[in-house]
N, C-alpha and C positions, 0 to 999 in steps of 0.2 A: 502494500499500501505505501504510495507516495503521500506525504501531507505537507502542503506548504505552509512557511514559520515567516509570521511577518514579523521582519526585521527593523521595523520603525522604536521601538522604544529601547533599542539592544547598543551595547558600544561591542566593536570589536578590536583586538588586539594581536597583530601578526607573534605568534610564536614558535615559530620554523619560518624557512623560506621553501620558495615550491620546491614542488620535491618530484618529479616524472613517475608516474605511475605506470607497473609495467606489466604486462599480461603475464600469467603465473604459465601458461604453456608456450607461447612462443618466445617468452623472454627480452618482445619489444617494447618498447614505450606503447601505451594503449592511445588511441584517437575515439574521435567522436564520429556521428554521421557525416559529417561534413572535412571530416580531414585535420580539424585541429588537435595536437596531441596532446592529451588530460594530465595535469599535473594535481599534487595533494598541498596541502597548506593546512597548516596546525594554527586553531585562532583561538583566543579564549575570548569564552562572548559574556560582555557583563549587562546582568538586567538587575531590574529591581529586586529580588529574592536571594542573589547572589551571583558565580560565574561557574560556567565550564567549559572544559577545553572539547573543542568538535576538530577534527581530521576533515576541509571540505576538498572537495575534487571541483576541479575547475576546467576549461577546455580553454588553453591559453595560457600562457606564462604569465603571471602579474607582473608588472611593471613597476620598477624599482620597491622593489617589496624585500625591507628589512626586518629583521628581530623588533621586536616590540614599537613598531610601524601601525598608526591608527588605521584599520582598513572598512572600505565600506564591502559590503552583503548584499548586493543582486540576487532576486530571486534563489532563494535558499530553497532546500525542499529537505527533507528527510523522510527514508526508505528504510521499510522493516525489509531483512532479510533471512533467509534459515535455508543452513545447510547438514544436513544430517540431525543432529540435538545439540548444535551450535547455533545461534540465534542472535542478531542483535540490529542497530540501526545506524542507516548512512546516509555522507550529507553532502550533495550537489549543489552547487551554487550556478549561477548564469554569469556572472562574473564577481571578481574581488579587483578590489581596484586601492590603491592607497590615497589616502583623501591629503595628505600633507607628509613631503620625502625631509619635513624635518621634527615631524611630532613624533615623541618617543615616549617612551611606558613610565610614571614615574619611580622613581626609586626610593623603597622605604628608608626610612630612617635610622 
């Protein structure tokens, strides 16, 4: 089941660089239906009830992505999956883009 997520009340910070998503069988980078390479980006989603780290897959490598950069996640969808006795939720977005190349996560004192 695909569940669209309203991101309007969430803030996102990149906690990884974009990593290529590799197909298990072919060992090649996965591509979408349009032939765009798929990347995975770990982000921390911060909302009114706390924060969670999500691994978000996106077609096309996000430009200027650095650790701690504030990002905008557009078209975020959660998809449930099951393989045998394993199950979980994966996340896919239409776009992950850096809001500012100078924005960094605050450092705790």
